[in-house]
C-alpha positions as CSV (number, residue, x, y, z in Angstrom):
1,M,-0.1,0.1,0.0
2,S,1.4,3.4,-0.9
3,F,1.9,6.1,1.6
4,K,-0.5,8.1,-0.5
5,T,-3.1,5.7,0.3
6,I,-3.2,6.0,3.9
7,N,-5.8,7.8,5.3
8,E,-4.1,9.4,8.3
9,K,-2.3,12.9,7.7
10,M,1.4,12.4,7.1
11,S,3.3,13.5,10.5
12,Q,6.5,15.9,9.7
13,Y,8.8,14.6,12.6
14,R,11.7,14.1,9.9
15,W,11.9,18.1,9.6
16,T,12.4,18.0,13.8
17,I,15.1,15.7,13.1
18,V,16.7,18.2,10.6
19,A,16.6,21.1,13.1
20,M,18.3,19.1,15.5
21,L,21.2,18.3,13.1
22,F,21.0,22.0,11.9
23,M,21.5,23.0,15.5
24,A,24.5,20.7,16.0
25,T,26.2,21.9,13.0
26,T,25.8,25.5,14.1
27,V,27.3,24.8,17.2
28,N,30.0,22.7,15.6
29,Y,30.9,25.7,13.4
30,L,30.7,28.3,16.3
31,D,33.4,26.3,18.3
32,R,35.6,26.4,15.3
33,Q,35.3,29.9,14.8
34,V,36.2,31.2,17.9
35,L,40.1,30.6,17.4
36,S,39.8,32.3,14.0
37,L,38.0,35.5,15.4
38,T,40.2,35.8,18.3
39,W,43.7,34.9,17.5
40,K,44.9,37.9,15.2
41,D,43.6,40.8,17.6
42,F,43.5,39.1,21.1
43,I,45.5,35.9,21.4
44,A,48.4,36.6,19.0
45,P,49.6,40.0,21.0
46,E,49.5,38.0,24.1
47,F,51.5,35.0,22.8
48,H,53.3,36.7,20.1
49,W,52.0,34.3,17.2
50,T,52.9,34.8,13.6
51,D,50.6,33.7,10.8
52,S,52.9,30.6,10.5
53,D,52.0,29.9,13.8
54,Y,48.4,30.0,13.2
55,G,48.6,28.0,10.2
56,T,50.3,25.2,12.2
57,I,47.7,25.2,14.7
58,T,44.8,25.1,12.0
59,S,46.7,22.7,9.9
60,L,47.4,20.4,12.7
61,F,43.4,20.6,13.6
62,S,42.4,19.7,10.0
63,L,44.9,16.5,10.3
64,F,43.6,15.7,13.7
65,Y,40.0,16.1,12.5
66,A,40.8,14.1,9.1
67,L,42.2,11.2,11.0
68,S,39.6,11.2,13.6
69,L,36.9,10.9,11.1
70,V,38.2,7.5,10.1
71,F,37.5,6.3,13.5
72,A,34.3,8.3,13.9
73,G,32.5,6.9,11.3
74,R,33.4,3.3,12.5
75,F,32.6,4.5,16.0
76,I,29.0,5.9,14.7
77,D,28.4,2.7,12.8
78,W,29.3,0.6,15.7
79,L,27.4,2.6,18.4
80,D,24.7,3.9,16.4
81,T,23.4,7.3,15.7
82,K,21.9,8.5,19.2
83,K,24.9,7.5,21.6
84,G,27.4,8.1,19.0
85,F,26.4,11.7,18.6
86,L,26.1,12.3,22.3
87,W,29.6,11.2,22.9
88,A,30.8,13.3,20.0
89,I,29.5,16.4,21.1
90,G,30.1,16.0,24.5
91,L,33.6,15.7,23.6
92,W,34.1,18.6,21.3
93,S,32.2,20.7,23.8
94,I,35.1,20.0,26.4
95,G,37.6,20.5,23.9
96,A,36.3,24.0,22.9
97,I,36.2,25.0,26.5
98,L,39.6,23.9,27.2
99,H,41.0,26.5,25.0
100,A,40.1,29.0,27.7
101,F,42.6,27.9,30.0
102,C,45.8,27.5,27.5
103,G,46.8,30.9,29.0
104,I,46.4,29.9,32.7
105,A,48.4,26.7,31.8
106,T,51.0,28.7,30.0
107,S,51.5,31.0,33.2
108,G,51.9,27.7,35.2
109,I,54.4,26.0,33.0
110,L,56.5,29.2,32.8
111,T,55.8,30.9,35.9
112,G,54.7,28.4,38.4
113,H,51.4,30.3,38.9
114,W,48.6,27.9,38.0
115,F,45.6,28.8,40.4
116,V,44.9,32.2,39.2
117,G,42.3,33.9,37.1
118,F,42.6,35.0,33.3
119,A,43.7,38.4,33.9
120,Q,46.4,37.3,36.3
121,A,47.6,34.6,34.0
122,R,47.9,37.5,31.1
123,H,49.9,39.6,34.0
124,Y,52.4,36.7,34.7
125,I,53.0,35.8,31.2
126,A,53.6,39.5,30.2
127,G,56.5,39.2,32.9
128,V,58.4,36.4,31.0
129,E,61.4,38.1,29.2
130,D,61.8,35.2,26.6
131,V,58.8,35.4,24.1
132,S,60.0,32.4,22.4
133,R,59.0,30.2,25.4
134,I,55.6,32.1,25.6
135,L,55.1,31.4,21.9
136,N,56.2,27.5,21.9
137,V,54.3,26.6,25.2
138,S,51.1,28.5,24.1
139,V,50.9,27.1,20.6
140,V,51.4,23.4,22.0
141,L,48.7,23.9,24.7
142,F,46.4,25.3,21.7
143,I,47.2,22.3,19.8
144,V,46.2,19.7,22.5
145,A,43.0,21.7,22.8
146,R,42.4,21.4,19.1
147,L,43.1,18.0,19.2
148,V,40.3,17.1,21.8
149,L,38.1,19.7,19.7
150,A,39.0,17.8,16.4
151,I,38.3,14.2,17.7
152,G,34.9,15.2,19.0
153,E,33.8,17.3,16.1
154,A,34.8,14.4,13.5
155,G,31.4,12.7,14.8
156,N,29.0,15.3,13.7
157,F,29.0,14.7,9.8
158,P,29.2,11.0,9.8
159,A,26.2,10.9,12.4
160,A,24.3,13.7,10.5
161,I,24.6,12.0,7.2
162,K,23.6,8.7,8.6
163,T,20.5,10.4,10.5
164,T,19.6,11.8,7.3
165,A,19.6,8.5,5.4
166,E,17.4,7.1,8.2
167,Y,14.7,9.8,7.9
168,F,14.6,10.5,4.4
169,P,14.3,8.8,1.1
170,K,17.3,9.3,-1.3
171,K,15.5,11.9,-3.6
172,D,15.3,14.3,-0.5
173,R,18.5,13.6,1.2
174,A,20.5,16.4,-0.4
175,F,17.8,18.9,0.5
176,A,17.7,17.7,3.9
177,T,21.6,17.8,4.2
178,S,21.6,21.2,2.5
179,I,19.4,22.4,5.2
180,F,21.3,21.0,8.3
181,N,24.6,22.1,6.6
182,A,23.3,25.4,6.4
183,G,24.0,25.5,10.3
184,A,27.6,26.0,9.1
185,T,26.6,29.1,7.5
186,V,24.4,30.3,10.5
187,G,27.5,29.6,12.8
188,A,29.8,31.5,10.7
189,L,27.2,34.4,10.5
190,A,26.5,34.6,14.2
191,S,30.4,34.1,15.0
192,P,31.7,37.6,13.8
193,L,28.8,39.7,15.6
194,A,29.2,37.6,18.9
195,I,32.6,36.2,19.5
196,P,34.9,39.3,19.1
197,L,32.0,41.4,21.2
198,I,32.6,38.8,24.1
199,A,36.0,38.8,23.8
200,K,36.5,42.5,23.7
201,N,34.4,42.8,26.9
202,W,34.9,39.7,28.9
203,G,38.3,38.4,27.4
204,W,38.9,35.9,24.7
205,E,38.7,32.9,27.4
206,S,35.0,33.8,28.0
207,A,34.4,33.1,24.1
208,F,35.4,29.8,24.3
209,I,33.6,28.8,27.5
210,I,30.3,30.5,26.7
211,I,30.2,29.0,22.9
212,G,31.4,25.5,24.3
213,G,28.7,25.5,26.4
214,L,26.2,25.3,23.9
215,G,26.9,21.8,23.2
216,F,25.8,20.7,26.4
217,V,22.3,22.3,25.8
218,W,21.9,20.5,22.7
219,M,22.6,17.0,24.1
220,G,19.5,17.3,26.4
221,W,17.4,18.0,23.3
222,W,19.0,14.9,21.3
223,Q,18.6,12.7,24.2
224,F,14.8,13.0,24.4
225,G,14.2,14.0,20.7
226,Y,15.6,11.3,18.7
227,N,14.8,7.7,17.9
228,K,14.6,5.5,14.9
229,P,11.7,6.3,12.7
230,E,10.3,2.8,13.0
231,R,10.2,3.4,17.0
232,H,9.5,7.0,17.3
233,P,5.9,7.8,18.9
234,R,5.8,11.0,16.7
235,V,6.5,9.2,13.4
236,N,3.2,7.8,12.1
237,K,2.8,5.2,9.6
238,A,2.3,7.7,6.6
239,E,5.6,9.1,7.3
240,L,7.4,6.0,7.8
241,E,6.2,4.8,4.5
242,Y,7.3,8.0,2.8
243,I,10.8,7.6,4.7
244,N,10.9,4.4,2.8
245,L,10.1,5.0,-0.3
246,D,13.3,3.4,-2.0
247,H,13.4,0.5,1.1
248,D,15.6,-2.2,-0.5
249,P,14.4,-5.3,1.1
250,E,17.5,-7.4,0.2
251,E,19.7,-4.4,1.8
252,A,17.2,-4.6,4.9
253,L,17.8,-8.5,4.8
254,A,21.6,-8.4,4.7
255,E,21.7,-5.8,7.5
256,A,19.7,-7.8,9.7
257,K,21.8,-10.9,9.1
258,R,25.0,-8.9,9.7
259,K,23.8,-7.7,13.1
260,A,22.4,-11.0,14.1
261,A,25.8,-12.4,13.2
262,G,27.5,-9.6,15.1
263,K,29.5,-8.6,12.0
264,S,31.0,-5.3,11.2
265,I,31.4,-3.4,7.8
266,N,34.8,-4.6,6.3
267,F,36.9,-1.4,6.3
268,I,39.5,-2.6,3.9
269,K,36.9,-3.8,1.5
270,C,35.4,-0.3,1.3
271,L,38.9,0.9,-0.2
272,K,38.4,-1.4,-3.2
273,Y,35.5,0.2,-4.8
274,K,35.8,3.2,-7.2
275,Q,32.7,4.7,-5.5
276,T,34.8,5.1,-2.1
277,W,37.7,6.9,-4.2
278,A,35.2,9.2,-6.1
279,F,34.0,10.7,-2.9
280,A,37.2,10.7,-1.3
281,F,38.9,12.7,-4.1
282,G,36.0,15.2,-4.3
283,K,36.3,15.8,-0.5
284,F,40.0,16.2,-1.0
285,M,40.0,18.7,-3.6
286,T,37.1,20.9,-2.0
287,D,37.2,20.6,1.8
288,G,40.4,22.6,2.1
289,V,38.8,25.4,0.1
290,W,35.9,25.9,2.8
291,W,38.6,25.7,5.7
292,F,40.6,28.4,3.9
293,Y,37.6,30.5,3.8
294,L,36.6,29.9,7.4
295,F,39.9,30.0,8.8
296,W,41.4,32.9,6.8
297,T,39.0,35.5,5.8
298,P,39.2,37.3,9.1
299,A,42.8,37.2,9.1
300,Y,42.5,38.4,5.3
301,L,40.4,41.5,6.1
302,S,42.8,42.3,8.9
303,S,46.0,42.0,6.8
304,V,45.0,43.3,3.6
305,Y,42.4,46.1,4.5
306,G,43.4,46.8,8.1
307,L,39.9,45.8,9.5
308,E,40.2,44.1,12.7
309,S,37.9,41.6,13.8
310,S,36.1,43.8,16.4
311,N,35.9,46.6,13.6
312,P,32.2,47.1,12.9
313,K,33.2,47.0,9.3
314,A,34.7,43.7,9.5
315,Q,31.8,42.3,11.4
316,I,29.2,43.6,8.9
317,G,31.3,42.3,6.0
318,L,31.6,38.7,7.5
319,F,28.0,38.8,8.2
320,V,27.0,39.5,4.6
321,L,29.6,37.0,3.2
322,Y,28.1,34.2,5.0
323,A,24.7,35.5,4.6
324,I,25.2,34.9,1.0
325,T,26.3,31.3,1.5
326,L,22.9,30.8,2.8
327,L,22.1,30.5,-0.9
328,S,23.5,26.8,-0.8
329,I,20.0,25.6,0.3
330,I,19.2,25.9,-3.3
331,G,21.8,23.3,-3.9
332,G,19.7,20.6,-2.0
333,W,16.8,21.2,-3.8
334,L,18.2,21.2,-7.5
335,P,18.8,17.4,-7.3
336,T,15.2,16.8,-6.5
337,Y,14.1,18.8,-9.4
338,F,16.4,16.8,-11.8
339,V,14.9,13.3,-10.2
340,E,11.2,14.5,-10.2
341,K,11.1,16.5,-13.3
342,Q,13.7,15.2,-15.5
343,G,13.3,11.5,-14.4
344,M,17.1,11.4,-13.7
345,N,18.2,8.7,-10.8
346,P,19.5,10.6,-7.7
347,Y,23.2,10.1,-8.6
348,A,22.7,11.4,-12.0
349,G,20.9,14.3,-10.7
350,R,23.5,15.1,-7.9
351,M,26.3,15.1,-10.4
352,K,24.7,17.5,-13.0
353,S,24.0,19.8,-9.7
354,M,27.6,19.7,-8.6
355,L,29.0,20.3,-12.1
356,I,26.6,23.7,-12.0
357,F,28.2,24.7,-8.6
358,A,31.7,24.1,-9.7
359,F,31.8,26.8,-12.2
360,F,30.8,29.6,-9.5
361,P,34.1,29.2,-7.4
362,L,35.8,30.5,-10.6
363,L,35.0,34.0,-9.5
364,A,37.6,33.8,-6.8
365,L,40.2,34.6,-9.7
366,V,38.9,37.9,-9.7
367,A,38.5,38.6,-5.9
368,Q,41.9,39.9,-5.2
369,P,42.1,42.2,-8.5
370,L,38.7,43.6,-7.6
371,G,39.6,44.1,-4.0
372,H,41.5,47.2,-5.2
373,L,38.4,49.0,-5.8
374,T,36.7,48.0,-2.4
375,Y,36.9,45.1,0.1
376,W,33.3,44.4,-0.7
377,F,34.1,42.8,-4.0
378,P,36.2,39.9,-2.3
379,I,33.6,39.8,0.5
380,I,30.5,38.8,-2.1
381,I,32.8,36.8,-4.2
382,I,33.9,34.6,-1.4
383,G,30.2,34.6,-0.1
384,I,29.4,33.3,-3.6
385,A,32.0,30.7,-3.6
386,G,31.3,29.7,-0.3
387,A,27.4,29.1,-1.1
388,A,28.7,27.0,-4.1
389,H,30.9,24.8,-1.8
390,Q,28.1,24.2,0.5
391,A,25.6,23.2,-2.2
392,W,28.3,20.9,-3.7
393,S,29.1,19.7,0.0
394,A,25.3,18.8,0.5
395,N,25.3,16.6,-2.8
396,I,28.7,14.9,-2.3
397,F,27.9,13.6,0.9
398,S,24.4,12.3,-0.4
399,T,26.5,10.4,-3.0
400,V,27.4,8.2,-0.2
401,G,23.8,7.3,0.6
402,D,23.3,6.8,-2.9
403,M,26.0,4.0,-3.4
404,F,26.3,2.5,-0.2
405,P,23.9,0.7,2.5
406,K,23.1,2.7,5.7
407,S,25.2,0.4,7.8
408,A,28.2,1.6,5.7
409,I,27.1,5.1,5.4
410,A,29.3,6.8,8.4
411,T,32.4,4.6,7.7
412,I,32.5,5.9,4.3
413,T,31.9,9.5,5.4
414,G,34.6,9.1,7.6
415,I,36.8,8.0,4.8
416,G,36.1,10.8,2.8
417,G,36.4,13.3,5.8
418,L,40.1,12.1,6.1
419,A,40.8,12.8,2.6
420,G,39.1,16.3,2.9
421,G,41.2,16.9,6.1
422,I,44.3,15.9,4.2
423,G,43.6,18.7,1.7
424,S,42.9,21.1,4.4
425,V,46.3,20.4,6.1
426,I,48.0,21.1,2.8
427,I,46.1,24.6,2.2
428,N,46.2,25.8,5.8
429,K,49.8,25.2,6.7
430,G,50.8,26.2,3.1
431,S,48.7,29.3,3.4
432,G,50.3,30.3,6.6
433,V,54.0,29.6,5.5
434,L,53.2,31.5,2.0
435,F,51.6,34.6,3.6
436,D,54.6,35.1,6.2
437,Y,57.0,34.5,3.2
438,S,55.2,36.9,0.8
439,R,55.2,39.3,3.5
440,V,58.7,39.3,4.6
441,T,60.2,39.2,1.1
442,N,57.6,41.6,-0.3
443,M,57.0,38.8,-3.0
444,K,55.6,39.9,-6.4
445,F,53.4,37.9,-8.5
446,M,50.8,38.7,-11.2
447,G,51.1,42.4,-10.4
448,F,50.5,42.0,-6.5
449,E,53.0,42.5,-4.0
450,G,53.6,41.2,-0.4
451,I,50.8,39.3,1.4
452,E,48.5,40.3,-1.4
453,S,50.2,38.2,-3.8
454,G,50.0,35.3,-1.5
455,Y,46.3,35.6,-1.1
456,F,46.0,36.0,-4.8
457,I,47.9,32.4,-5.3
458,I,45.6,30.5,-2.7
459,F,42.4,32.2,-4.0
460,S,43.4,30.9,-7.6
461,I,44.0,27.5,-6.5
462,C,40.4,27.6,-4.5
463,A,38.9,28.7,-7.8
464,V,39.6,25.8,-9.9
465,A,39.6,23.0,-7.3
466,Y,35.9,22.0,-7.9
467,L,36.1,21.6,-11.5
468,I,39.2,19.1,-11.1
469,G,37.5,17.2,-8.3
470,W,34.2,17.0,-10.3
471,A,36.0,15.5,-13.4
472,V,37.8,13.0,-11.4
473,M,34.6,11.6,-9.8
474,K,32.8,11.5,-12.9
475,F,35.8,9.5,-14.5
476,L,35.6,7.0,-11.6
477,V,31.9,6.5,-11.2
478,P,30.5,7.9,-14.5
479,V,27.1,6.1,-13.9
480,Y,24.9,5.0,-10.8
481,K,26.1,1.8,-9.3
482,P,25.1,1.0,-5.7
483,I,27.5,-1.3,-3.6
484,T,25.8,-4.0,-1.4
485,D,28.6,-6.5,-0.2
486,L,30.8,-4.6,2.1
487,Q,30.6,-6.8,5.6
488,D,33.2,-9.3,6.8
């Protein structure tokens, strides 16, 4: 019997689930952004950091995050969605708060004063004559805090993508993913308005504590609001049938047998499929672009245009930039249009959509040249490129659900996340080194001088990354071909 023939009105609880995923992703990105919005104007003067030092911290975060994604995906598939998500957000919230105590720990290690307040710690640190010791100790401590944050945050997307596959048919998954993935944009929108204000009035440490504490609030909502759709009292029969529109009895039977036998997904076997490598390469080429925009745009406005993060012009500019990226929700709707109106299968519709989105980042080629007219040009262009990335991201995540059984989604997502993290390490560390070099040597390239030449080079790399990623993905998996046999 079709869900359309059921007399009762369909419940809509799946959208409440999306709202929970949206809020988790918002908190996830808020926690990441605290450092990028405080380091240049608040933390670096205290600890004597350079761009290269910040690049080291961000690149190592990306590496930790990437490595953790592999284990996080396996962890989520093993522990399942509810418990796995609770562990993930609890750990990353602790990691976020740990950043606030790096100053006190630096004071304790260098001067022996441990049990002090934040202001006192700054006073003791300022009295240390050897600034290299302050720099080295503080960088190591922030790296440790980023490690804890990265391990926890690695669980967000594997759990969220797996949850989306549980609650939506394939044709709607990219749209649902684009909605919860917009939490990244909302987090980025709120960050420049709230974080510098908190840091300026109550100290940079307060920003980490206040933002980090939001995760514990979300945990209560998830604990009482989530359950599998077939067991959830707020999901009626009509909605459950809609969720299971493309239910595969063979996949369900294989999954039941796997659980009954206590077998796990064969990780090594996952690596034998072109579908895995297509997803991984697409993530490798493009994840670093988003991280670059996220981590370096505030520093870009400060270094090139003299707009510190606490400057209202910078805050408005960043707000507009991330507001533009909300257009990415269209990216989740477009494959549904291709499936329903043009009769494409979900994978073909997604790949066509991703090709369209891959052209928009090319605008980054003119971001720096037009920036000589006004800083608003790079802000708008980066915003458009960011929207294209998030639209691309919603669809590339959804290709996993197209190709693999639900029991393997978190694992495959983790493998792709590792590849994306490696790309992020390369671009973040490389950017920091390049920016310091271009500033010190007053490097000249394509008519630009100093740090502007460095930013032009990185913008150019970001511009072409998506077309390269799409071409390789299409070469590896030209047509829809699902995988079913992955267990031991």
